[in-house]
FILO-103622 format. One record per residue (C-alpha): residue number from 1; residue in three letters; z, y, x. Coordinates in pm, 1 decimal. Last residue first. Layout:
[NUM, ALA, [Z, Y, X]]
...
END
This chain:
[306, ALA, [12355.0, 6722.0, 9510.9]]
[305, SER, [12571.0, 6974.1, 9330.5]]
[304, VAL, [12751.7, 7061.9, 9654.8]]
[303, THR, [12423.1, 7111.6, 9841.8]]
[302, GLY, [12277.4, 7321.0, 9560.4]]
[301, LYS, [12589.3, 7535.5, 9552.7]]
[300, ARG, [12571.1, 7583.3, 9928.8]]
[299, ALA, [12205.7, 7688.6, 9907.1]]
[298, LEU, [12285.6, 7918.6, 9615.9]]
[297, TYR, [12570.8, 8078.5, 9813.2]]
[296, TYR, [12356.8, 8121.6, 10126.8]]
[295, LYS, [12075.8, 8281.7, 9925.0]]
[294, LYS, [12323.1, 8517.8, 9756.7]]
[293, PHE, [12484.4, 8610.7, 10090.6]]
[292, GLY, [12141.2, 8680.5, 10242.3]]
[291, LYS, [12040.8, 8888.2, 9941.6]]
[290, LEU, [12360.7, 9093.2, 9967.1]]
[289, ASN, [12338.0, 9152.1, 10342.6]]
[288, GLY, [12247.8, 9519.7, 10319.7]]
[287, PHE, [12491.9, 9562.7, 10032.0]]
[286, LEU, [12779.3, 9426.7, 10244.9]]
[285, ILE, [12679.8, 9657.0, 10532.0]]
[284, GLY, [12700.9, 9951.8, 10293.2]]
[283, ILE, [13039.3, 9837.3, 10161.0]]
[282, LEU, [13164.0, 9828.0, 10522.2]]
[281, VAL, [13030.3, 10176.4, 10595.5]]
[280, PHE, [13175.7, 10324.2, 10274.9]]
[279, LEU, [13517.7, 10169.8, 10352.6]]
[278, THR, [13507.0, 10311.8, 10705.5]]
[277, GLY, [13442.2, 10657.6, 10559.9]]
[276, ILE, [13752.6, 10626.9, 10341.1]]
[275, LEU, [13965.6, 10511.4, 10636.2]]
[274, VAL, [13832.1, 10783.6, 10865.5]]
[273, LYS, [13883.8, 11041.6, 10589.3]]
[272, GLU, [14248.9, 10938.9, 10566.8]]
[271, SER, [14294.1, 11065.8, 10921.9]]
[270, LEU, [14341.9, 10892.4, 11256.3]]
[269, LYS, [14449.0, 11164.0, 11503.7]]
[268, GLU, [14392.5, 11102.9, 11874.5]]
[267, ASP, [14658.0, 10926.0, 12083.2]]
[266, LEU, [14410.1, 10870.2, 12367.7]]
[265, ILE, [14437.1, 10491.0, 12380.7]]
[264, ILE, [14507.9, 10381.1, 12021.2]]
[263, TRP, [14360.9, 10675.5, 11825.6]]
[262, GLY, [14063.2, 10709.2, 12061.2]]
[261, LEU, [14008.7, 10334.5, 12028.1]]
[260, ILE, [14009.7, 10369.8, 11647.2]]
[259, VAL, [13762.0, 10661.3, 11661.3]]
[258, ALA, [13525.4, 10472.3, 11893.7]]
[257, ILE, [13543.0, 10157.3, 11678.0]]
[256, ILE, [13454.3, 10365.8, 11371.4]]
[255, PRO, [13171.2, 10536.2, 11563.7]]
[254, THR, [13037.8, 10186.4, 11653.2]]
[253, VAL, [13034.9, 10060.5, 11292.2]]
[252, PHE, [12746.8, 10278.7, 11170.3]]
[251, SER, [12531.8, 10173.9, 11467.3]]
[250, SER, [12581.1, 9811.4, 11357.2]]
[249, LEU, [12359.6, 9899.2, 11059.0]]
[248, SER, [12062.6, 9873.4, 11297.7]]
[247, LEU, [12095.5, 9494.2, 11294.3]]
[246, ILE, [12050.7, 9481.2, 10916.7]]
[245, VAL, [11743.8, 9709.1, 10945.8]]
[244, ALA, [11590.4, 9488.9, 11218.3]]
[243, ASN, [11631.0, 9171.4, 11009.1]]
[242, ILE, [11777.2, 8884.8, 11207.2]]
[241, ARG, [11671.7, 8633.4, 11472.3]]
[240, LYS, [11450.2, 8800.7, 11732.3]]
[239, LEU, [11647.5, 9125.8, 11711.7]]
[238, LEU, [11966.2, 8928.0, 11775.5]]
[237, TRP, [11850.5, 8823.9, 12123.4]]
[236, TYR, [11752.2, 9185.2, 12199.2]]
[235, TYR, [12101.0, 9301.7, 12094.0]]
[234, VAL, [12270.8, 9022.2, 12293.3]]
[233, SER, [12080.1, 9132.3, 12604.0]]
[232, PHE, [12155.3, 9498.2, 12524.4]]
[231, ALA, [12530.4, 9429.5, 12493.6]]
[230, PHE, [12559.7, 9195.8, 12793.1]]
[229, ILE, [12370.9, 9400.4, 13051.5]]
[228, THR, [12429.5, 9751.9, 12913.2]]
[227, GLY, [12773.4, 9822.5, 12763.6]]
[226, PHE, [12937.6, 9516.8, 12923.9]]
[225, ILE, [12812.6, 9513.9, 13282.3]]
[224, ALA, [12671.5, 9864.9, 13335.4]]
[223, LEU, [12913.7, 10050.7, 13106.4]]
[222, TYR, [13213.0, 9870.1, 13256.7]]
[221, LEU, [13085.0, 9925.4, 13611.5]]
[220, ILE, [13012.4, 10295.5, 13551.1]]
[219, SER, [13354.3, 10355.2, 13392.3]]
[218, MET, [13532.0, 10163.3, 13668.5]]
[217, VAL, [13357.6, 10384.7, 13926.5]]
[216, ALA, [13455.0, 10702.9, 13739.8]]
[215, LYS, [13819.0, 10595.0, 13698.8]]
[214, GLN, [13845.6, 10494.9, 14064.3]]
[213, SER, [13719.7, 10840.1, 14159.4]]
[212, PHE, [13362.9, 10900.6, 14269.4]]
[211, ILE, [13385.5, 11280.2, 14253.5]]
[210, TRP, [13053.7, 11456.8, 14197.0]]
[209, SER, [13077.2, 11836.9, 14186.4]]
[208, SER, [12881.3, 11880.9, 14511.2]]
[207, SER, [12589.3, 11693.8, 14350.1]]
[206, ASP, [12509.8, 11990.2, 14125.0]]
[205, GLU, [12251.4, 11857.3, 13881.4]]
[204, PHE, [11880.1, 11928.5, 13833.5]]
[203, ILE, [11697.2, 11771.5, 14127.1]]
[202, LEU, [11938.0, 11499.6, 14241.0]]
[201, SER, [12016.8, 11418.8, 13876.1]]
[200, LEU, [11646.4, 11377.8, 13800.4]]
[199, PHE, [11613.0, 11115.3, 14076.1]]
[198, VAL, [11923.2, 10932.5, 13950.5]]
[197, MET, [11773.5, 10943.5, 13600.0]]
[196, SER, [11434.6, 10808.5, 13709.0]]
[195, PHE, [11583.2, 10525.0, 13919.7]]
[194, GLY, [11815.1, 10418.9, 13636.8]]
[193, ALA, [11545.4, 10432.2, 13367.5]]
[192, LEU, [11285.1, 10240.3, 13570.9]]
[191, PHE, [11548.5, 9983.3, 13674.5]]
[190, LEU, [11668.4, 9954.3, 13313.8]]
[189, PRO, [11312.9, 9896.5, 13190.0]]
[188, PRO, [11255.6, 9626.4, 13457.8]]
[187, GLY, [11580.4, 9431.5, 13389.4]]
[186, ASN, [11632.8, 9426.9, 13011.9]]
[185, MET, [11329.8, 9232.3, 12889.6]]
[184, SER, [11383.3, 8982.1, 13171.3]]
[183, PHE, [11738.9, 8929.7, 13045.9]]
[182, PRO, [11646.9, 8903.1, 12675.0]]
[181, ASN, [11357.3, 8660.7, 12758.3]]
[180, LEU, [11030.0, 8809.4, 12637.9]]
[179, HIS, [10795.4, 8640.2, 12389.8]]
[178, GLY, [10943.8, 8822.4, 12088.0]]
[177, GLY, [10879.7, 9165.4, 12236.6]]
[176, TRP, [10583.6, 9275.8, 12022.8]]
[175, LYS, [10711.3, 9324.2, 11666.9]]
[174, LYS, [11089.9, 9320.4, 11707.6]]
[173, ILE, [11067.4, 9512.5, 12036.0]]
[172, ILE, [10846.4, 9775.9, 11868.0]]
[171, VAL, [11091.5, 9794.2, 11574.3]]
[170, ALA, [11390.1, 9860.6, 11800.4]]
[169, SER, [11191.6, 10109.9, 12009.4]]
[168, LEU, [11088.7, 10308.0, 11699.3]]
[167, GLY, [11452.2, 10339.7, 11593.1]]
[166, GLN, [11555.2, 10447.1, 11943.7]]
[165, LEU, [11275.7, 10706.1, 11948.0]]
[164, MET, [11381.5, 10841.5, 11605.7]]
[163, ALA, [11748.7, 10856.8, 11705.5]]
[162, SER, [11659.4, 11053.2, 12020.3]]
[161, THR, [11438.6, 11288.8, 11820.9]]
[160, LEU, [11726.8, 11357.7, 11580.4]]
[159, VAL, [11960.2, 11416.8, 11874.7]]
[158, ALA, [11717.2, 11668.9, 12028.9]]
[157, LEU, [11651.8, 11842.4, 11694.7]]
[156, LEU, [12024.9, 11887.0, 11642.5]]
[155, GLY, [12058.5, 12038.6, 11991.1]]
[154, LEU, [11761.9, 12269.2, 11929.0]]
[153, PHE, [11908.5, 12388.2, 11595.1]]
[152, HIS, [12271.1, 12430.9, 11707.6]]
[151, ASN, [12279.3, 12800.9, 11796.1]]
[150, GLN, [12094.6, 12952.3, 11500.1]]
[149, LEU, [12173.4, 12654.2, 11279.9]]
[148, ASP, [12549.3, 12699.6, 11318.3]]
[147, VAL, [12689.2, 12377.7, 11178.3]]
[146, GLU, [13064.3, 12324.1, 11174.4]]
[145, LEU, [13094.4, 11951.3, 11120.6]]
[144, GLY, [13425.7, 11867.9, 11287.0]]
[143, ASP, [13619.9, 11780.6, 10973.1]]
[142, SER, [13326.2, 11582.4, 10832.9]]
[141, PHE, [13333.9, 11324.3, 11114.7]]
[140, ILE, [13455.3, 11025.3, 10912.9]]
[139, ILE, [13292.6, 11147.2, 10589.5]]
[138, PHE, [12949.0, 11174.3, 10754.3]]
[137, VAL, [12987.9, 10825.5, 10905.6]]
[136, GLY, [13059.9, 10683.6, 10559.4]]
[135, ILE, [12774.4, 10875.2, 10395.6]]
[134, PHE, [12540.0, 10733.0, 10661.3]]
[133, GLY, [12662.4, 10380.1, 10586.8]]
[132, LEU, [12610.4, 10428.8, 10213.7]]
[131, ILE, [12252.8, 10552.8, 10267.0]]
[130, VAL, [12168.9, 10264.8, 10503.9]]
[129, SER, [12313.9, 10012.9, 10257.3]]
[128, PHE, [12103.8, 10165.1, 9977.0]]
[127, LEU, [11788.8, 10121.2, 10186.5]]
[126, LYS, [11885.5, 9761.9, 10261.4]]
[125, PHE, [11950.5, 9688.0, 9893.3]]
[124, LYS, [11623.1, 9857.2, 9793.2]]
[123, ASP, [11422.5, 9603.5, 9994.5]]
[122, THR, [11291.9, 9606.0, 10351.1]]
[121, ALA, [11215.1, 9238.3, 10422.2]]
[120, GLU, [11012.9, 9213.3, 10743.3]]
[119, ASN, [10668.6, 9054.8, 10701.0]]
[118, LYS, [10484.8, 9388.4, 10707.9]]
[117, LEU, [10672.2, 9502.1, 11015.8]]
[116, LEU, [10489.6, 9815.2, 11134.9]]
[115, ILE, [10507.7, 10073.7, 10855.1]]
[114, VAL, [10801.3, 9943.8, 10648.0]]
[113, SER, [10989.3, 9854.5, 10967.7]]
[112, PHE, [10918.0, 10204.7, 11103.4]]
[111, LEU, [11090.7, 10360.1, 10798.4]]
[110, PHE, [11388.3, 10120.7, 10797.2]]
[109, VAL, [11443.6, 10163.7, 11171.9]]
[108, PHE, [11411.7, 10541.1, 11122.5]]
[107, PHE, [11676.6, 10535.9, 10849.4]]
[106, PRO, [11893.5, 10312.5, 11072.1]]
[105, PHE, [11894.8, 10586.8, 11343.4]]
[104, VAL, [12004.6, 10862.2, 11098.8]]
[103, ALA, [12355.6, 10802.6, 11239.5]]
[102, PHE, [12246.5, 11000.4, 11546.4]]
[101, MET, [12297.0, 11320.1, 11346.9]]
[100, VAL, [12646.3, 11215.6, 11239.3]]
[99, SER, [12750.5, 11125.0, 11593.5]]
[98, THR, [12610.9, 11448.8, 11737.8]]
[97, LEU, [12797.9, 11651.1, 11474.4]]
[96, GLY, [13119.6, 11480.7, 11577.8]]
[95, SER, [13040.0, 11544.6, 11945.5]]
[94, PRO, [13010.1, 11919.5, 11883.8]]
[93, ILE, [12673.6, 12086.0, 11964.6]]
[92, PHE, [12547.2, 12273.7, 12271.2]]
[91, GLN, [12624.8, 12070.4, 12583.3]]
[90, GLU, [12614.4, 11749.5, 12377.8]]
[89, ALA, [12243.2, 11816.3, 12320.3]]
[88, TRP, [12156.1, 11757.8, 12687.3]]
[87, TYR, [12343.1, 11425.5, 12695.1]]
[86, VAL, [12174.1, 11317.6, 12370.1]]
[85, LEU, [11825.4, 11423.8, 12484.5]]
[84, TRP, [11865.8, 11260.9, 12828.1]]
[83, PHE, [11978.8, 10936.8, 12663.7]]
[82, PRO, [11677.6, 10936.5, 12430.2]]
[81, ILE, [11430.5, 11028.9, 12711.3]]
[80, VAL, [11546.3, 10786.9, 12982.2]]
[79, PHE, [11654.8, 10481.3, 12778.2]]
[78, SER, [11444.8, 10369.9, 12479.6]]
[77, LEU, [11134.4, 10584.8, 12527.7]]
[76, PHE, [11131.2, 10583.4, 12909.2]]
[75, GLY, [11228.8, 10234.7, 13015.6]]
[74, LEU, [11137.7, 10076.5, 12682.1]]
[73, PHE, [10775.8, 10196.0, 12694.0]]
[72, PHE, [10745.9, 10119.0, 13065.2]]
[71, TYR, [10873.5, 9763.7, 13012.3]]
[70, LEU, [10651.6, 9718.7, 12703.2]]
[69, LYS, [10341.4, 9817.1, 12899.4]]
[68, ILE, [10443.9, 9565.9, 13168.6]]
[67, SER, [10485.2, 9295.2, 12903.5]]
[66, ASP, [10138.2, 9360.8, 12757.5]]
[65, SER, [9978.3, 9361.4, 13104.8]]
[64, ASP, [10123.8, 9024.8, 13205.7]]
[63, LYS, [10413.2, 9028.7, 13453.6]]
[62, GLN, [10673.3, 8823.6, 13265.8]]
[61, ILE, [11000.4, 8798.1, 13455.4]]
[60, ALA, [11072.2, 8427.6, 13503.1]]
[59, ILE, [11431.5, 8309.6, 13471.0]]
[58, GLY, [11539.8, 8097.9, 13769.7]]
[57, LYS, [11908.9, 8126.7, 13683.3]]
[56, VAL, [11998.2, 8271.9, 14024.5]]
[55, LYS, [11696.8, 8506.8, 14032.7]]
[54, VAL, [11746.9, 8628.4, 13674.7]]
[53, ILE, [12118.0, 8685.8, 13740.1]]
[52, ILE, [12038.2, 8884.3, 14057.8]]
[51, LEU, [11773.3, 9086.8, 13870.1]]
[50, ILE, [12029.5, 9154.8, 13598.1]]
[49, LEU, [12285.2, 9280.2, 13851.9]]
[48, ILE, [12025.5, 9515.7, 14003.0]]
[47, SER, [11926.4, 9641.3, 13655.7]]
[46, ALA, [12289.6, 9708.5, 13560.5]]
[45, SER, [12346.0, 9900.2, 13885.1]]
[44, LEU, [12046.8, 10121.2, 13807.9]]
[43, PHE, [12137.9, 10170.7, 13441.6]]
[42, ARG, [12497.5, 10279.1, 13506.6]]
[41, LEU, [12399.4, 10473.4, 13818.9]]
[40, GLY, [12150.2, 10673.6, 13611.7]]
[39, ALA, [12394.4, 10729.9, 13323.2]]
[38, SER, [12662.1, 10873.1, 13556.3]]
[37, ILE, [12411.3, 11059.3, 13773.8]]
[36, PHE, [12249.9, 11215.2, 13467.9]]
[35, PRO, [12574.4, 11312.6, 13290.1]]
[34, THR, [12766.8, 11478.1, 13578.0]]
[33, LEU, [13059.2, 11292.2, 13732.5]]
[32, SER, [13435.9, 11359.6, 13750.3]]
[31, ASP, [13558.1, 11376.5, 13389.5]]
[30, LEU, [13223.2, 11233.4, 13281.1]]
[29, GLY, [13345.3, 10881.9, 13356.0]]
[28, LEU, [13632.3, 10899.2, 13104.1]]
[27, ARG, [13399.7, 11027.3, 12829.4]]
[26, ILE, [13143.8, 10756.4, 12902.6]]
[25, ALA, [13412.6, 10485.4, 12880.9]]
[24, LEU, [13541.0, 10624.3, 12548.9]]
[23, TRP, [13191.1, 10633.8, 12401.6]]
[22, THR, [13129.8, 10283.6, 12542.5]]
[21, SER, [13408.9, 10131.8, 12331.3]]
[20, GLY, [13210.3, 10133.6, 12005.1]]
[19, TRP, [12916.0, 9989.6, 12195.3]]
[18, VAL, [13134.1, 9696.0, 12299.8]]
[17, LEU, [13292.1, 9633.4, 11959.3]]
[16, THR, [12966.9, 9672.3, 11763.9]]
[15, ILE, [12774.5, 9461.3, 12016.7]]
[14, PHE, [13028.7, 9177.3, 12002.0]]
[13, ILE, [13062.3, 9167.9, 11622.2]]
[12, TYR, [12685.6, 9118.1, 11588.6]]
[11, GLY, [12683.1, 8853.0, 11862.8]]
[10, ILE, [12971.1, 8662.9, 11696.5]]
[9, PHE, [12787.1, 8664.2, 11360.5]]
[8, ILE, [12457.0, 8559.8, 11522.1]]
[7, LYS, [12631.0, 8280.1, 11714.0]]
[6, LEU, [12796.6, 8158.9, 11391.7]]
[5, LYS, [12460.9, 8168.2, 11212.4]]
[4, GLU, [12307.4, 7948.3, 11485.1]]
[3, SER, [12605.0, 7708.3, 11486.1]]
[2, ASN, [12590.9, 7645.0, 11110.1]]
[1, MET, [12822.7, 7820.2, 10861.1]]
END
């Protein structure tokens, strides 16, 4: 494995581990803060830290019209609206159901890749891997899937829309964001998202209920530094180097990480269904990478033969 492939492998593992842990961090922070102010402060503090890093490292933030359009697109259609939809939906539907509904994200990445990324490989193996991964997530959370369409319909629609927007954002970045540095790509959209969500929290949320406990502050800092700055920067870096559908499969692994962390830290139950669902997810990811593994094997065989 060459150094570039090793970096890609480490980056992939990193985002799955970090984003798997963010569900726990969000839950701990929401014990004393409302959703908008928690997410808004996360994004706002992350953007400030990124701007400091950019300044220190001398990284230029592109200010051409195409880049500015992309910043606004990402700020609102990748952060503000999708996160608002998920937080709003969680008031009405169980978290397990939310996780399963958001697991349609790779389907949208596959669909938009077919439409917008003509040069991106979207074969039957990748489609099958997406289906297997979704089945795995469904099995993991099947015990908590009590669907009442009369009361859950709007919440389900909100999560579905969030997944669609996130899928579209991933493909848009892949197609038009290749010229942007991962840090400069992160900073302006996060500032727009953070400022907007803090502003919305002041209008719609009860500020008297906010308690900035040590746990809440640590939650915001962890989510800002690891769950946002590092994870999204690595994610954007990976998007330039690997297939968008393959990268989207990481969203199937994050619920597994979240469940395992809940079992270790919060003493939550780890059932047989989690293990079976995890197996489906891992087999799905294997199928998605099957062509890559075959190409690597043939290349290695050719090298050995030579």
